[in-house]
C-alpha positions as CSV (number, residue, x, y, z in Angstrom):
1,M,-35.6,107.9,137.9
2,E,-37.2,105.4,140.3
3,D,-40.0,107.8,141.1
4,I,-40.8,108.2,137.4
5,F,-40.3,104.7,135.9
6,L,-40.5,102.2,138.8
7,R,-42.8,103.7,141.3
8,G,-45.0,105.7,138.9
9,D,-45.1,108.6,141.4
10,L,-44.2,111.2,138.7
11,S,-44.2,111.5,134.9
12,P,-41.1,112.8,133.2
13,L,-43.1,115.9,132.3
14,N,-43.7,116.7,136.0
15,W,-40.1,116.2,137.2
16,D,-38.4,119.3,138.6
17,Y,-35.4,119.6,136.2
18,G,-34.3,122.9,137.7
19,D,-32.9,125.9,135.8
20,S,-30.7,123.8,133.6
21,G,-30.8,122.6,130.0
22,F,-28.8,120.2,127.9
23,V,-27.7,119.9,124.3
24,G,-25.9,116.9,123.0
25,L,-24.6,115.0,120.0
26,S,-24.1,111.3,119.6
27,A,-23.0,108.7,117.1
28,S,-24.3,105.2,117.3
29,R,-24.0,102.0,115.3
30,T,-26.0,98.7,115.3
31,V,-23.5,95.9,116.0
32,A,-26.0,93.0,116.1
33,S,-29.6,92.1,115.5
34,F,-31.4,89.0,116.5
35,W,-34.8,87.3,116.8
36,R,-35.8,88.1,113.2
37,E,-34.4,91.6,113.6
38,R,-36.9,92.5,116.3
39,F,-34.0,93.3,118.7
40,A,-30.8,95.1,118.1
41,I,-27.7,95.9,120.1
42,E,-26.2,99.3,119.4
43,T,-23.1,101.1,120.6
44,E,-23.1,104.9,121.2
45,L,-20.6,107.6,121.9
46,G,-21.9,111.1,122.9
47,V,-20.9,114.5,124.1
48,G,-23.1,117.2,125.6
49,K,-23.1,120.5,127.3
50,R,-25.3,121.7,130.2
51,F,-26.5,125.3,130.2
52,G,-28.5,127.5,132.5
53,S,-27.7,127.0,136.2
54,M,-25.2,124.2,135.4
55,H,-22.3,124.5,133.0
56,E,-20.5,121.1,132.9
57,S,-19.8,119.1,129.8
58,E,-20.5,115.4,129.5
59,V,-19.2,112.5,127.5
60,W,-20.7,109.0,127.5
61,A,-20.3,105.5,126.0
62,A,-23.2,103.1,126.1
63,L,-24.7,99.9,124.8
64,F,-28.4,100.0,123.8
65,L,-30.9,97.2,123.5
66,R,-33.6,98.2,121.0
67,Y,-36.9,96.6,120.2
68,S,-38.7,97.5,117.0
69,D,-41.5,95.0,116.2
70,F,-44.7,96.9,117.0
71,P,-48.0,96.1,115.2
72,W,-48.6,99.7,114.1
73,N,-45.2,100.1,112.4
74,D,-46.9,100.3,109.0
75,Y,-48.5,103.6,110.1
76,I,-45.8,105.1,112.4
77,Y,-42.5,103.2,112.8
78,T,-41.7,103.0,116.5
79,T,-38.8,101.6,118.5
80,I,-38.0,101.6,122.2
81,A,-34.5,101.2,123.7
82,A,-32.6,101.4,127.0
83,S,-28.9,101.8,127.6
84,T,-26.3,101.0,130.1
85,G,-22.9,102.7,130.0
86,L,-20.6,105.3,131.6
87,N,-20.9,109.1,131.7
88,Y,-18.1,111.4,132.7
89,A,-18.8,115.1,133.6
90,S,-16.2,117.9,133.5
91,G,-17.3,118.9,137.0
92,I,-19.8,118.3,139.7
93,S,-22.6,120.9,140.0
94,Q,-24.1,121.9,143.3
95,E,-27.4,120.3,142.2
96,E,-25.6,117.0,141.5
97,K,-23.9,117.2,144.9
98,A,-27.2,117.7,146.6
99,R,-28.8,114.7,144.7
100,A,-25.8,112.4,145.3
101,G,-26.7,111.5,148.9
102,N,-23.0,111.7,149.8
103,D,-22.6,115.5,149.6
104,R,-19.9,115.3,147.0
105,G,-21.2,113.5,143.8
106,D,-18.9,112.0,141.3
107,R,-17.7,112.9,137.8
108,L,-17.9,109.3,136.6
109,L,-21.4,107.8,136.9
110,H,-23.6,105.2,135.3
111,Y,-25.5,106.3,132.2
112,L,-29.0,105.1,131.6
113,A,-31.1,106.4,128.7
114,P,-34.5,104.9,128.0
115,E,-35.9,106.2,124.7
116,I,-38.7,105.9,122.2
117,T,-38.4,106.8,118.6
118,F,-40.9,107.6,115.8
119,A,-40.4,107.7,112.1
120,L,-42.5,107.6,108.9
121,P,-42.5,104.0,107.6
122,E,-41.3,105.1,104.2
123,N,-38.3,107.0,105.7
124,K,-37.1,105.1,108.8
125,S,-33.7,106.9,108.5
126,R,-35.1,110.0,110.1
127,E,-36.4,109.5,113.6
128,L,-37.9,111.7,116.3
129,V,-36.1,110.6,119.5
130,I,-37.5,111.2,123.0
131,R,-34.9,110.2,125.6
132,F,-34.5,110.4,129.3
133,H,-30.8,111.2,129.8
134,H,-29.9,110.0,133.3
135,R,-26.7,109.9,135.4
136,S,-26.5,108.0,138.7
137,G,-24.3,105.8,140.8
138,G,-26.0,102.7,139.4
139,Y,-26.9,101.3,142.8
140,G,-23.3,101.4,143.9
141,L,-21.9,99.6,140.8
142,V,-20.2,102.7,139.4
143,S,-20.2,105.2,142.4
144,D,-21.5,105.6,145.9
145,A,-23.4,108.7,144.6
146,D,-27.1,107.8,144.7
147,G,-28.2,110.3,142.1
148,G,-27.0,112.8,139.5
149,V,-28.7,115.0,137.0
150,Q,-31.2,113.9,134.3
151,Y,-32.9,115.6,131.4
152,L,-35.9,114.8,129.2
153,T,-34.5,115.3,125.7
154,I,-36.0,115.5,122.3
155,G,-34.0,115.2,119.1
156,L,-33.5,114.0,115.6
157,R,-31.7,110.9,114.6
158,L,-30.3,110.5,111.1
159,R,-29.4,107.0,110.1
160,F,-27.0,106.4,107.3
């Protein structure tokens, strides 16, 4: 995650994700908005399943901070958001053990999910979501495992 977003050494498209994929489903709700509705705080609960070389299931709970006041929103409605939360996996894959830095990993890790969304201005309730689904120790705040697994995900969000 640091190589991609903080150091700029890699793009999410060039990251080696290995032989694994991820499919997930989440439900979220806006709980507050402020500064003329430019910012929103959302809660999210999710569940997902890894496939390919990894087979673990995941559940997560997170708080998102979302920004939505872009000058081009009359043409393509755009939001960006980032989360903080907890993610629990049903097991620890060999790949996650290798990335942990402690040779064992952890089932409970920090969940970070920066995302960007796009929607037609006349139908903001249907969004294309591009999210970086990331598990890690959160710099020791949640676990002494340095890293976990991460996925670049694309999905559809329906707001109602």
